[in-house]
C-alpha positions in Angstrom: -27.5 -5.4 8.3 -25.6 -2.6 9.9 -22.1 -1.5 8.8 -19.4 -2.3 11.4 -18.0 0.7 13.2 -14.5 1.9 12.1 -11.6 1.0 14.3 -9.9 4.1 15.6 -6.9 2.6 17.6 -4.8 -0.4 18.2 -6.4 -0.8 21.7 -9.9 -0.9 20.1 -8.8 -3.5 17.6 -7.5 -5.7 20.4 -10.6 -5.1 22.5 -12.9 -6.1 19.6 -10.7 -9.2 18.8 -10.9 -10.3 22.4 -14.7 -9.8 22.3 -14.8 -12.4 19.4 -14.7 -10.2 16.3 -12.4 -11.6 13.6 -13.3 -9.6 10.4 -11.1 -6.5 10.2 -10.9 -6.4 6.4 -9.6 -3.1 5.1 -8.9 -1.4 8.4 -6.5 1.6 8.4 -4.2 2.3 11.3 -1.0 4.2 10.9 1.9 2.9 13.1 -0.3 0.9 15.5 1.5 -0.8 18.4 0.2 -4.3 18.4 3.4 -5.9 19.8 2.7 -9.2 21.5 -1.0 -9.1 20.5 -2.9 -12.3 19.7 -4.7 -11.8 16.4 -4.6 -15.4 15.3 -7.1 -16.3 12.5 -8.2 -12.7 12.0 -9.1 -11.4 8.6 -6.8 -8.4 8.0 -7.0 -8.6 4.2 -6.5 -5.3 2.5 -5.6 -3.7 5.8 -3.4 -0.6 5.7 -1.0 -0.9 8.7 2.2 1.0 7.6 4.8 1.2 10.3 2.9 -1.2 12.5 4.7 -2.8 15.5 3.6 -6.4 15.4 6.8 -7.8 17.0 6.2 -11.0 18.9 2.5 -11.0 17.8 0.6 -14.3 17.3 -0.6 -14.0 13.7 -1.1 -17.7 13.1 -3.6 -18.3 10.3 -4.1 -14.5 9.8 -5.4 -13.4 6.4 -3.1 -10.5 5.3 -3.9 -10.8 1.6 -3.2 -7.5 -0.1 -2.3 -5.8 3.2 0.0 -2.8 3.3 2.7 -3.5 6.0 5.5 -1.2 4.7 8.2 -0.6 7.3 6.3 -2.8 9.8 8.1 -4.5 12.6 7.2 -8.2 12.6 10.3 -9.4 14.3 9.7 -12.7 16.1 6.1 -12.7 15.1 4.4 -16.1 14.6 2.9 -16.1 11.1 2.6 -19.8 10.7 -0.1 -20.6 8.1 -0.7 -16.9 7.4 -1.8 -15.7 4.0 0.5 -12.9 2.9 -0.2 -13.1 -0.8 0.0 -9.8 -2.5 1.0 -8.1 0.8 3.4 -5.1 0.7 6.2 -5.9 3.1 8.6 -3.4 1.7 11.3 -2.4 4.2 9.5 -4.5 6.9 11.4 -6.4 9.6 10.6 -10.1 9.8 13.8 -11.1 11.6 13.2 -14.3 13.6 9.6 -14.5 12.4 7.9 -17.9 11.9 6.6 -18.1 8.4 6.1 -21.9 8.4 3.4 -22.8 5.9 2.7 -19.1 5.1 1.6 -18.1 1.6 3.9 -15.4 0.2 2.7 -15.6 -3.4 3.4 -12.3 -5.1 4.2 -10.5 -1.8 6.4 -7.5 -2.1 9.6 -8.2 -0.2 11.7 -5.2 -1.3 14.4 -4.7 1.3 12.5 -6.8 3.8 14.7 -8.2 6.7 14.3 -11.9 7.0 17.4 -12.8 9.0 16.8 -15.9 11.2 13.2 -16.2 9.9 11.7 -19.7 9.5 10.7 -19.7 5.9 7.4 -21.3 4.6 9.2 -24.6 3.8 10.5 -24.8 7.4 14.1 -23.8 6.5 15.9 -21.1 8.4 17.0 -18.0 6.5 20.6 -17.3 7.3 21.2 -14.9 4.4 22.4 -11.4 5.3 24.1 -8.9 3.1 27.4 -7.3 3.7 27.3 -3.6 3.8 29.3 -2.0 1.0 31.7 0.7 2.1 
C-alpha cells in the first residue's frame, strides 16, 4: 500500500476532500485559510493547524482529537458532533460556533473565546469577561 502524498496547501486539502478523501490525520498547515470550507466527517486527528481560519466552516462530525488549533479562528463554525478531545484550542476564537454534541474532554481551552457559542449540552455561552483597567 502506498503512502498518501503530503498536503501542501489549504486549496489542496479542499480539493482532495471534494474528491472523496477523508483521512487527513496528522496534516501540518500553518495558518491555512479554510474559511467556509465543508470538511464534515473528516479525520483531522493530530493535525497541526495553528492560526487556521476555519470561520464559518462545516466541521460537523470531524475528528480533531489531539489537534493543535492554537490561535485558530473557528467563529461561527459548525462543530456539531465533532471530537475535540485533547485538542489544543488555546487563544482560539469559537465565538458563535455550534458545539452541540461535541466532545471537549481534556481539550485545552486557555483563553479561548466562546462568546455566543452553543455548548455541547445545547446551552448558549453568554459569559464574557470585563477587561480590567
